[in-house]
MIKOLVEX-349836 format. One record per residue: residue number from 1; residue in three letters; x, z, y of N, C-alpha, C, O, CB in turn. Coordinates in nm, 3 decimals. Each point is the difference from the previous one (the first is absolute). Glycine has a CB too. Example, Ala and Ser with C-alpha at 12.3 -4.5 7.8 and 13.67 -1.06 7.14 Angstrom:
BEGIN
[1; ALA; [1.319; 0.780; -0.569]; [-0.089; 0.000; 0.119]; [0.090; 0.000; 0.120]; [0.104; 0.066; -0.002]; [-0.293; 0.059; -0.115]];
[2; SER; [0.154; -0.197; 0.222]; [0.082; 0.006; 0.119]; [-0.077; 0.073; 0.109]; [0.051; 0.017; 0.111]; [0.067; -0.232; -0.174]];
//
This chain:
BEGIN
[1; MET; [0.742; -0.768; 2.336]; [0.064; 0.053; -0.154]; [-0.042; -0.157; -0.125]; [-0.115; -0.022; -0.041]; [0.036; 0.379; 0.100]];
[2; TYR; [0.216; -0.454; -0.100]; [-0.102; -0.068; -0.076]; [0.133; 0.037; -0.113]; [0.101; 0.069; 0.012]; [-0.303; -0.291; 0.149]];
[3; ARG; [0.152; 0.149; -0.258]; [0.094; 0.015; -0.157]; [0.070; -0.137; -0.009]; [-0.041; -0.103; -0.053]; [-0.141; 0.263; -0.104]];
[4; ASN; [0.273; -0.141; 0.210]; [0.180; -0.066; -0.059]; [-0.068; -0.063; -0.177]; [-0.087; 0.039; -0.078]; [0.339; 0.231; 0.225]];
[5; ASP; [-0.174; -0.360; -0.145]; [0.001; -0.104; -0.144]; [0.009; 0.095; -0.131]; [-0.020; -0.044; -0.113]; [0.166; -0.168; 0.239]];
[6; THR; [-0.115; 0.340; -0.100]; [0.040; 0.132; -0.146]; [-0.098; 0.100; 0.028]; [0.005; 0.096; -0.077]; [0.277; -0.097; 0.050]];
[7; GLY; [-0.379; 0.005; 0.123]; [-0.090; 0.015; 0.031]; [0.029; 0.165; 0.044]; [-0.070; 0.090; -0.045]; [-0.053; -0.307; -0.094]];
[8; SER; [0.212; 0.237; 0.213]; [0.014; 0.130; 0.116]; [-0.058; -0.058; 0.107]; [-0.020; -0.117; 0.030]; [0.238; 0.233; -0.090]];
[9; GLU; [-0.249; 0.020; 0.128]; [-0.032; -0.012; 0.099]; [0.112; 0.008; 0.121]; [0.101; 0.071; 0.004]; [-0.305; -0.002; -0.128]];
[10; VAL; [0.141; -0.189; 0.245]; [0.139; -0.052; 0.033]; [-0.058; -0.011; 0.178]; [-0.054; -0.095; 0.055]; [0.171; -0.073; -0.336]];
[11; ASP; [-0.070; 0.350; 0.354]; [-0.077; -0.030; 0.163]; [0.008; -0.097; 0.102]; [0.066; -0.085; -0.061]; [-0.049; 0.271; 0.041]];
[12; PRO; [-0.037; -0.236; 0.138]; [0.040; -0.134; 0.082]; [0.108; 0.029; 0.032]; [0.041; -0.073; 0.090]; [-0.225; -0.004; -0.002]];
[13; LEU; [0.280; 0.183; -0.132]; [0.096; 0.008; 0.103]; [0.074; -0.048; -0.153]; [0.117; -0.019; 0.033]; [-0.156; 0.227; 0.231]];
[14; GLY; [0.027; -0.241; -0.444]; [0.069; -0.037; -0.034]; [0.051; 0.055; -0.099]; [0.075; -0.054; -0.081]; [-0.082; -0.022; 0.248]];
[15; THR; [-0.048; 0.245; -0.168]; [0.083; 0.056; -0.077]; [-0.050; 0.100; -0.126]; [-0.055; 0.109; 0.017]; [0.184; -0.147; 0.199]];
[16; GLU; [-0.107; -0.007; -0.309]; [-0.073; 0.037; -0.049]; [-0.055; 0.087; -0.069]; [0.088; 0.038; -0.077]; [-0.036; -0.164; 0.131]];
[17; THR; [-0.148; 0.183; -0.075]; [-0.092; 0.171; -0.038]; [-0.028; 0.041; -0.120]; [-0.114; -0.041; -0.021]; [-0.005; 0.018; 0.190]];
[18; GLU; [0.156; 0.083; -0.264]; [-0.020; 0.010; -0.115]; [-0.115; 0.077; -0.061]; [-0.059; 0.034; 0.102]; [0.273; -0.076; -0.076]];
[19; SER; [-0.249; 0.067; -0.076]; [-0.133; 0.003; -0.033]; [0.018; 0.156; -0.126]; [0.104; 0.022; -0.063]; [-0.180; -0.361; 0.116]];
[20; LEU; [-0.049; 0.424; -0.063]; [0.041; 0.097; -0.101]; [-0.147; -0.018; -0.106]; [-0.116; -0.018; 0.037]; [0.295; 0.214; 0.149]];
[21; ALA; [-0.147; -0.190; -0.269]; [-0.132; 0.002; -0.131]; [-0.004; 0.120; -0.044]; [0.109; 0.056; -0.012]; [-0.087; -0.271; -0.086]];
[22; ILE; [-0.143; 0.288; 0.062]; [0.010; 0.161; -0.083]; [-0.138; -0.029; -0.110]; [-0.123; -0.005; 0.007]; [0.223; 0.215; 0.244]];
[23; THR; [-0.026; -0.221; -0.321]; [-0.133; -0.008; -0.154]; [0.024; 0.219; -0.054]; [0.091; 0.082; -0.006]; [-0.004; -0.487; -0.167]];
[24; VAL; [-0.276; 0.395; 0.144]; [0.005; 0.168; -0.094]; [-0.018; -0.034; -0.121]; [-0.061; -0.107; 0.004]; [-0.046; 0.269; 0.145]];
[25; ARG; [0.120; -0.140; -0.227]; [0.064; 0.040; -0.177]; [-0.062; 0.170; -0.024]; [0.015; 0.094; 0.079]; [0.288; -0.259; -0.065]];
[26; PHE; [-0.385; 0.167; -0.166]; [0.010; 0.069; -0.051]; [-0.026; 0.050; -0.068]; [-0.101; 0.063; -0.031]; [0.135; -0.089; 0.120]];
[27; PRO; [0.174; -0.021; -0.176]; [-0.005; -0.031; -0.159]; [0.001; 0.132; -0.106]; [-0.003; -0.001; -0.123]; [0.141; -0.224; 0.193]];
[28; LYS; [-0.135; 0.316; 0.004]; [-0.032; 0.076; -0.132]; [-0.035; 0.125; 0.111]; [0.026; -0.010; 0.120]; [0.157; -0.091; -0.375]];
[29; ASP; [-0.263; 0.249; 0.180]; [-0.040; 0.079; 0.056]; [-0.032; -0.020; 0.108]; [0.021; 0.116; 0.033]; [0.061; -0.025; -0.148]];
[30; ASP; [-0.111; -0.131; 0.195]; [-0.152; 0.038; 0.124]; [0.189; -0.028; 0.086]; [0.021; 0.064; 0.103]; [-0.360; 0.214; -0.181]];
[31; ARG; [0.459; -0.373; 0.022]; [0.078; 0.064; 0.118]; [0.054; -0.151; 0.031]; [0.043; -0.081; -0.082]; [0.034; 0.371; 0.013]];
[32; PRO; [-0.093; -0.306; 0.224]; [-0.006; -0.090; 0.080]; [0.152; -0.056; 0.017]; [0.098; 0.064; -0.037]; [-0.318; 0.042; 0.137]];
[33; LEU; [0.226; -0.230; -0.041]; [0.102; -0.089; -0.061]; [-0.010; -0.039; 0.089]; [-0.120; -0.024; 0.003]; [0.134; -0.016; -0.204]];
[34; ILE; [0.054; -0.012; 0.355]; [-0.015; -0.084; 0.075]; [0.165; -0.055; -0.013]; [0.114; 0.041; -0.023]; [-0.346; 0.068; 0.171]];
[35; VAL; [0.147; -0.243; -0.111]; [0.141; -0.115; -0.072]; [0.006; -0.070; 0.168]; [-0.098; -0.059; 0.045]; [0.028; -0.038; -0.400]];
[36; VAL; [0.187; 0.114; 0.428]; [0.028; -0.064; 0.128]; [0.094; -0.145; -0.003]; [0.086; -0.024; -0.084]; [-0.105; 0.282; 0.173]];
[37; GLN; [-0.012; -0.333; 0.004]; [0.089; -0.130; -0.053]; [-0.032; -0.003; 0.163]; [-0.093; 0.054; 0.061]; [0.069; -0.198; -0.369]];
[38; GLY; [0.166; 0.036; 0.373]; [0.118; 0.017; 0.131]; [0.035; 0.105; 0.042]; [0.065; 0.089; -0.055]; [-0.126; -0.244; 0.133]];
[39; GLU; [0.001; 0.148; 0.063]; [0.165; 0.087; 0.075]; [-0.098; 0.109; 0.068]; [-0.073; -0.029; 0.095]; [0.304; -0.197; -0.003]];
[40; ILE; [-0.224; 0.360; -0.155]; [-0.025; 0.093; 0.123]; [0.052; 0.062; 0.123]; [0.096; 0.076; -0.013]; [-0.169; -0.065; -0.143]];
[41; ASP; [0.013; -0.037; 0.297]; [0.090; -0.016; 0.117]; [-0.108; 0.050; 0.055]; [-0.111; 0.023; -0.047]; [0.289; -0.211; 0.045]];
[42; VAL; [-0.124; 0.206; 0.127]; [-0.080; 0.050; 0.135]; [-0.109; -0.028; -0.024]; [-0.069; 0.099; -0.027]; [0.206; -0.125; 0.186]];
[43; ALA; [-0.211; -0.114; -0.165]; [-0.086; -0.098; -0.008]; [-0.079; 0.001; -0.139]; [-0.083; -0.085; -0.035]; [0.235; -0.037; 0.199]];
[44; THR; [-0.119; 0.211; -0.221]; [-0.021; -0.018; -0.129]; [-0.095; 0.131; -0.139]; [-0.089; 0.004; -0.086]; [0.337; -0.162; 0.201]];
[45; SER; [-0.108; 0.267; -0.024]; [-0.032; 0.128; -0.046]; [-0.141; 0.103; 0.042]; [-0.047; 0.103; -0.048]; [0.305; -0.144; 0.043]];
[46; PRO; [-0.294; -0.045; 0.116]; [-0.137; 0.090; -0.038]; [-0.088; -0.025; -0.105]; [-0.048; 0.090; -0.069]; [0.044; -0.064; 0.276]];
[47; GLN; [-0.027; -0.198; -0.227]; [-0.097; -0.062; -0.085]; [0.068; 0.104; -0.185]; [-0.072; 0.009; -0.100]; [0.032; -0.343; 0.303]];
[48; PHE; [0.200; 0.400; -0.191]; [0.070; 0.061; -0.077]; [-0.080; 0.135; -0.037]; [-0.056; 0.066; -0.088]; [0.265; -0.188; 0.185]];
[49; ARG; [-0.180; 0.114; -0.001]; [-0.048; 0.254; -0.004]; [-0.122; -0.038; 0.052]; [-0.032; 0.117; 0.022]; [0.271; 0.104; 0.087]];
[50; ASP; [-0.336; -0.283; -0.069]; [-0.129; 0.003; -0.024]; [-0.071; -0.013; -0.126]; [-0.104; 0.064; -0.014]; [0.136; -0.128; 0.207]];
[51; ALA; [0.005; -0.002; -0.277]; [-0.023; -0.033; -0.151]; [0.085; 0.125; -0.107]; [-0.026; -0.002; -0.120]; [0.012; -0.298; 0.200]];
[52; MET; [0.080; 0.368; -0.043]; [0.044; 0.104; -0.076]; [-0.068; 0.100; 0.030]; [0.005; 0.075; -0.098]; [0.187; -0.148; 0.074]];
[53; LEU; [-0.302; 0.155; 0.167]; [0.013; 0.097; 0.097]; [-0.196; -0.058; -0.082]; [-0.088; 0.076; -0.039]; [0.383; -0.035; 0.326]];
[54; GLU; [-0.295; -0.131; -0.285]; [-0.151; -0.012; -0.081]; [-0.037; 0.031; -0.116]; [-0.096; 0.073; -0.024]; [0.091; -0.212; 0.128]];
[55; LEU; [0.079; 0.084; -0.192]; [0.084; 0.090; -0.126]; [-0.076; 0.112; 0.009]; [-0.118; 0.027; -0.022]; [0.370; -0.098; 0.032]];
[56; ILE; [-0.114; 0.157; 0.046]; [-0.053; 0.169; -0.012]; [-0.125; 0.037; -0.002]; [-0.079; 0.068; -0.065]; [0.242; -0.020; 0.174]];
[57; ALA; [-0.154; -0.170; 0.058]; [-0.144; 0.127; 0.023]; [-0.142; -0.030; -0.026]; [-0.108; 0.042; 0.040]; [0.229; 0.037; 0.143]];
[58; GLN; [-0.076; -0.175; -0.273]; [-0.123; -0.032; -0.147]; [0.037; 0.140; -0.102]; [-0.097; 0.051; -0.057]; [0.108; -0.388; 0.036]];
[59; GLY; [0.104; 0.388; 0.003]; [-0.004; 0.084; -0.092]; [0.126; 0.028; -0.082]; [0.053; 0.092; -0.061]; [-0.274; -0.157; 0.074]];
[60; HIS; [0.244; -0.092; 0.025]; [0.166; 0.026; -0.161]; [0.124; 0.014; 0.040]; [0.070; -0.090; 0.046]; [-0.147; -0.073; -0.205]];
[61; ALA; [0.116; 0.308; 0.140]; [0.113; 0.040; -0.017]; [0.165; -0.036; -0.063]; [0.106; 0.061; -0.012]; [-0.314; 0.043; 0.036]];
[62; HIS; [0.154; -0.241; -0.055]; [0.100; -0.059; -0.045]; [-0.015; -0.094; 0.047]; [-0.112; -0.038; 0.031]; [0.150; 0.126; -0.189]];
[63; LEU; [0.098; -0.176; 0.185]; [-0.050; -0.121; 0.013]; [0.202; -0.033; -0.010]; [0.109; 0.058; 0.003]; [-0.440; -0.064; 0.173]];
[64; LEU; [0.247; -0.172; -0.195]; [0.168; -0.086; -0.093]; [-0.028; -0.122; 0.068]; [-0.089; -0.079; 0.033]; [0.127; 0.167; -0.324]];
[65; VAL; [0.087; -0.062; 0.294]; [0.003; -0.198; 0.134]; [0.156; -0.022; -0.041]; [0.108; 0.053; -0.026]; [-0.282; -0.010; 0.342]];
[66; HIS; [0.113; -0.141; -0.304]; [0.091; -0.153; -0.096]; [0.054; -0.063; 0.174]; [-0.059; -0.051; 0.095]; [-0.161; -0.062; -0.402]];
[67; LEU; [0.342; 0.147; 0.283]; [0.114; -0.095; 0.077]; [0.100; -0.129; -0.013]; [0.105; -0.020; 0.062]; [-0.129; 0.217; -0.029]];
[68; GLY; [-0.035; -0.272; -0.121]; [0.083; -0.088; -0.121]; [0.049; -0.129; 0.105]; [0.094; -0.078; 0.011]; [-0.267; 0.142; -0.278]];
[69; ALA; [-0.001; -0.022; 0.358]; [0.024; -0.204; 0.023]; [-0.028; 0.059; 0.157]; [-0.109; -0.023; 0.052]; [-0.027; -0.210; -0.306]];
[70; VAL; [0.255; 0.323; 0.336]; [-0.033; 0.047; 0.116]; [0.148; -0.082; 0.011]; [0.081; -0.008; -0.093]; [-0.269; 0.263; 0.116]];
[71; ARG; [0.210; -0.324; 0.133]; [0.082; -0.094; 0.010]; [0.135; 0.128; 0.056]; [0.110; 0.031; -0.044]; [-0.309; -0.300; 0.097]];
[72; TYR; [0.088; 0.326; 0.101]; [0.056; 0.124; 0.069]; [-0.040; 0.053; 0.060]; [-0.084; -0.047; 0.077]; [0.199; 0.000; -0.085]];
[73; MET; [-0.076; 0.193; 0.012]; [-0.069; 0.119; 0.068]; [0.141; 0.027; 0.098]; [0.122; -0.015; 0.000]; [-0.320; 0.136; -0.221]];
[74; ASP; [0.070; -0.062; 0.315]; [0.024; 0.028; 0.150]; [0.067; 0.220; -0.004]; [0.081; 0.052; -0.076]; [-0.363; -0.315; 0.187]];
[75; SER; [0.215; 0.314; -0.017]; [0.050; 0.148; 0.002]; [-0.188; 0.002; 0.024]; [-0.046; 0.110; -0.032]; [0.385; -0.039; 0.160]];
[76; SER; [-0.433; -0.160; -0.085]; [-0.131; 0.061; -0.025]; [-0.094; -0.018; -0.082]; [-0.117; 0.035; -0.012]; [0.155; -0.022; 0.171]];
[77; GLY; [0.076; -0.107; -0.245]; [-0.037; 0.001; -0.108]; [0.000; 0.185; -0.151]; [-0.064; 0.066; -0.082]; [0.158; -0.383; 0.214]];
[78; LEU; [0.052; 0.291; -0.049]; [0.064; 0.119; -0.059]; [-0.134; 0.140; 0.020]; [-0.041; 0.074; -0.089]; [0.344; -0.185; 0.169]];
[79; GLY; [-0.351; 0.109; 0.095]; [-0.044; 0.103; 0.069]; [-0.147; 0.039; -0.106]; [-0.038; 0.112; -0.032]; [0.161; -0.200; 0.313]];
[80; ALA; [-0.209; -0.094; -0.334]; [-0.079; -0.006; -0.040]; [-0.014; 0.086; -0.131]; [-0.098; 0.071; -0.027]; [0.100; -0.266; 0.165]];
[81; LEU; [0.144; 0.175; -0.240]; [-0.010; 0.080; -0.141]; [-0.002; 0.174; 0.030]; [-0.066; 0.078; -0.069]; [0.220; -0.297; -0.067]];
[82; ALA; [-0.072; 0.256; 0.247]; [0.017; 0.131; 0.055]; [-0.166; 0.097; 0.015]; [-0.037; 0.103; -0.057]; [0.283; -0.231; 0.202]];
[83; SER; [-0.300; 0.058; -0.064]; [-0.132; 0.032; 0.029]; [-0.088; -0.043; -0.154]; [-0.042; 0.112; -0.032]; [0.082; -0.160; 0.335]];
[84; ALA; [-0.070; -0.009; -0.367]; [-0.062; 0.006; -0.177]; [0.045; 0.118; -0.044]; [-0.067; 0.095; -0.040]; [0.082; -0.337; -0.037]];
[85; LEU; [0.143; 0.229; 0.087]; [0.041; 0.137; -0.074]; [-0.035; 0.133; 0.045]; [-0.023; 0.103; -0.063]; [0.194; -0.226; 0.010]];
[86; LYS; [-0.170; 0.102; 0.160]; [-0.048; 0.170; 0.033]; [-0.122; 0.007; -0.001]; [-0.038; 0.117; -0.011]; [0.196; -0.054; 0.149]];
[87; ARG; [-0.251; -0.148; -0.130]; [-0.158; 0.052; -0.079]; [0.000; -0.011; -0.109]; [-0.084; 0.074; -0.051]; [-0.043; -0.128; 0.184]];
[88; LEU; [0.179; -0.002; -0.200]; [0.000; 0.038; -0.163]; [0.096; 0.104; -0.062]; [0.042; 0.014; -0.114]; [-0.105; -0.245; 0.095]];
[89; ARG; [0.085; 0.299; 0.137]; [0.104; 0.135; -0.084]; [-0.095; 0.069; 0.034]; [-0.055; 0.047; -0.099]; [0.321; -0.052; 0.115]];
[90; SER; [-0.342; 0.052; 0.137]; [-0.090; 0.042; 0.028]; [-0.108; 0.016; -0.134]; [-0.050; 0.107; -0.033]; [0.129; -0.195; 0.274]];
[91; ARG; [-0.100; -0.019; -0.297]; [-0.143; 0.010; -0.112]; [0.147; -0.008; -0.095]; [0.011; -0.110; -0.054]; [-0.329; -0.047; 0.135]];
[92; GLN; [0.428; 0.248; -0.110]; [0.049; -0.019; -0.133]; [0.032; -0.120; -0.081]; [0.024; 0.006; -0.120]; [-0.131; 0.168; 0.138]];
[93; GLY; [0.106; -0.290; 0.055]; [0.042; -0.123; -0.068]; [0.126; -0.028; -0.026]; [0.088; 0.075; -0.041]; [-0.250; -0.144; 0.126]];
[94; ALA; [0.166; -0.086; -0.051]; [0.133; -0.014; -0.016]; [-0.024; -0.176; -0.009]; [-0.101; -0.052; -0.050]; [0.199; 0.325; -0.082]];
[95; LEU; [0.036; -0.357; 0.200]; [0.012; -0.112; 0.126]; [0.054; -0.040; -0.117]; [0.041; 0.108; -0.042]; [-0.011; -0.061; 0.327]];
[96; VAL; [0.010; -0.157; -0.399]; [0.068; -0.062; -0.060]; [-0.008; -0.112; 0.009]; [-0.114; -0.048; 0.002]; [0.122; 0.183; -0.097]];
[97; LEU; [0.149; -0.254; 0.108]; [0.041; -0.150; 0.001]; [-0.029; -0.028; -0.054]; [-0.019; 0.080; -0.090]; [0.134; -0.109; 0.140]];
[98; VAL; [-0.146; -0.067; -0.069]; [0.052; -0.119; -0.104]; [0.081; -0.108; 0.029]; [-0.044; -0.087; 0.075]; [-0.137; 0.128; -0.154]];
[99; ALA; [0.337; -0.056; 0.014]; [0.055; -0.151; -0.030]; [0.059; -0.041; 0.183]; [0.037; -0.111; 0.038]; [-0.266; 0.019; -0.297]];
[100; PRO; [0.224; 0.157; 0.302]; [0.108; -0.029; 0.166]; [0.063; -0.147; -0.019]; [0.043; -0.061; -0.097]; [0.065; 0.343; 0.138]];
[101; THR; [-0.117; -0.301; 0.044]; [0.119; -0.138; -0.002]; [0.113; 0.049; 0.078]; [-0.013; 0.061; 0.106]; [-0.156; -0.271; -0.102]];
[102; ASP; [0.295; 0.178; -0.067]; [0.120; 0.054; 0.051]; [0.051; 0.050; 0.141]; [0.091; 0.081; 0.013]; [-0.071; -0.211; -0.183]];
[103; GLY; [-0.102; 0.062; 0.293]; [-0.018; 0.003; 0.107]; [-0.071; 0.162; 0.102]; [0.030; 0.062; 0.103]; [-0.029; -0.343; -0.216]];
[104; VAL; [-0.134; 0.291; -0.021]; [-0.074; 0.084; 0.040]; [0.034; 0.145; -0.098]; [-0.059; 0.107; -0.019]; [-0.117; -0.318; 0.113]];
[105; LYS; [0.315; 0.144; -0.146]; [0.038; 0.184; -0.039]; [0.098; -0.027; 0.072]; [0.067; 0.045; -0.092]; [-0.125; 0.063; -0.152]];
[106; ARG; [0.168; -0.151; 0.354]; [0.094; 0.100; 0.042]; [-0.072; 0.013; 0.100]; [0.041; 0.095; 0.066]; [0.180; -0.131; -0.148]];
[107; VAL; [-0.357; -0.038; 0.154]; [-0.054; 0.100; 0.069]; [0.028; 0.100; 0.003]; [0.085; 0.057; 0.068]; [-0.197; -0.142; -0.080]];
[108; LEU; [-0.017; 0.153; -0.129]; [-0.018; 0.098; -0.061]; [0.082; 0.121; -0.036]; [-0.038; 0.116; -0.011]; [-0.076; -0.280; -0.028]];
[109; HIS; [0.286; 0.093; 0.015]; [0.128; 0.061; -0.042]; [-0.013; 0.078; 0.153]; [-0.028; 0.116; 0.031]; [0.193; -0.312; -0.227]];
[110; VAL; [-0.131; 0.075; 0.273]; [0.117; 0.047; 0.123]; [-0.057; 0.109; 0.156]; [0.057; 0.048; 0.098]; [0.062; -0.337; -0.180]];
[111; THR; [-0.317; 0.285; 0.007]; [-0.067; 0.110; 0.075]; [-0.011; 0.091; -0.090]; [-0.112; 0.050; -0.006]; [-0.006; -0.168; 0.159]];
[112; ARG; [0.168; 0.143; -0.198]; [-0.060; 0.059; -0.137]; [-0.095; 0.065; -0.105]; [0.008; 0.092; -0.081]; [0.120; -0.120; 0.174]];
[113; LEU; [-0.216; -0.058; -0.055]; [-0.158; 0.035; -0.031]; [-0.038; -0.019; -0.146]; [-0.112; 0.023; -0.046]; [0.047; -0.102; 0.278]];
[114; ASP; [0.194; 0.025; -0.314]; [0.053; -0.067; -0.126]; [0.030; 0.175; -0.143]; [0.008; 0.018; -0.121]; [0.160; -0.303; 0.335]];
[115; ARG; [-0.163; 0.389; -0.046]; [-0.017; 0.122; -0.087]; [-0.160; 0.051; 0.023]; [-0.026; 0.110; -0.050]; [0.304; -0.036; 0.074]];
[116; ILE; [-0.301; -0.089; -0.008]; [-0.169; 0.078; 0.021]; [-0.090; -0.116; 0.050]; [-0.064; 0.000; 0.106]; [0.144; 0.262; -0.016]];
[117; ILE; [-0.073; -0.401; -0.219]; [-0.060; -0.075; -0.055]; [0.012; 0.016; -0.124]; [0.099; 0.049; -0.056]; [-0.091; -0.163; 0.215]];
[118; ARG; [-0.085; 0.084; -0.199]; [0.065; -0.093; -0.211]; [-0.051; -0.103; -0.009]; [-0.101; -0.067; -0.021]; [0.095; 0.240; -0.151]];
[119; ILE; [0.144; -0.166; 0.203]; [0.010; -0.223; -0.041]; [0.034; -0.035; -0.229]; [0.088; 0.023; -0.083]; [0.154; -0.089; 0.454]];
[120; TYR; [-0.358; 0.009; -0.365]; [-0.006; -0.078; -0.147]; [0.059; -0.161; -0.047]; [-0.074; -0.091; 0.039]; [-0.137; 0.243; -0.019]];
[121; ALA; [0.273; -0.174; -0.060]; [-0.049; -0.121; -0.019]; [-0.016; -0.120; -0.045]; [0.058; -0.108; 0.007]; [-0.044; 0.213; 0.074]];
[122; THR; [-0.141; -0.045; -0.148]; [-0.124; -0.028; -0.096]; [-0.104; 0.044; 0.009]; [0.007; 0.123; 0.007]; [0.106; -0.140; -0.125]];
[123; GLU; [-0.237; -0.028; 0.124]; [-0.096; 0.025; 0.089]; [-0.038; 0.165; -0.128]; [-0.039; 0.105; 0.050]; [-0.061; -0.437; 0.112]];
[124; GLU; [0.121; 0.320; -0.317]; [-0.043; -0.019; -0.100]; [0.090; 0.192; -0.003]; [-0.064; 0.103; -0.024]; [0.013; -0.463; -0.066]];
[125; GLU; [0.187; 0.358; 0.117]; [0.045; 0.104; 0.071]; [-0.035; 0.145; 0.066]; [-0.010; 0.121; -0.021]; [0.071; -0.318; 0.018]];
[126; ALA; [-0.076; 0.048; 0.141]; [-0.113; 0.071; 0.101]; [-0.116; 0.101; -0.023]; [-0.028; 0.113; 0.041]; [0.075; -0.310; 0.033]];
[127; LEU; [-0.121; 0.073; -0.186]; [-0.104; 0.048; -0.090]; [-0.023; 0.177; -0.047]; [-0.086; 0.086; 0.022]; [0.144; -0.348; -0.102]];
[128; LYS; [0.061; 0.255; 0.012]; [0.031; 0.083; -0.090]; [0.065; 0.133; 0.091]; [-0.016; 0.112; -0.049]; [0.048; -0.321; -0.149]];
[129; SER; [0.020; 0.199; 0.295]; [0.073; 0.160; 0.102]; [-0.179; 0.077; -0.014]; [-0.036; 0.104; -0.055]; [0.294; -0.231; 0.335]];
[130; LEU; [-0.344; 0.014; -0.198]; [-0.087; 0.088; 0.003]; [-0.154; 0.049; -0.085]; [-0.116; 0.039; 0.015]; [0.259; -0.112; 0.171]];
[131; SER; [-0.031; 0.034; -0.290]; [-0.150; 0.068; -0.161]; [0.040; 0.129; -0.008]; [-0.056; 0.078; -0.079]; [0.027; -0.284; -0.130]];
//
């Protein structure tokens, strides 16, 4: 692997592989906000899932996930969300999505996950919903 002039990783066959960046902030009431950038696919979804499950294991019952910079999400990303949702619900908690891109919203709608996971346009609205 090497990086091209745009900073993306390129494998020896010449296909770019997008990376995933995940940061966690605690904007209010010790509720974690997971900010995700990049693509959530079969290669990166384990990192995404593990970030959520680690916070749940630390005792957090509510997670906010900001998807405003996610360019693509496949079924493995949806599976990661479903896994986190199941664990949070067993603790009477909630998974809340913030500002998903149009492509991610379409995937959530087609799979009907938008009916069971709350989605908000802004971080402020999402935080208010958990108060």
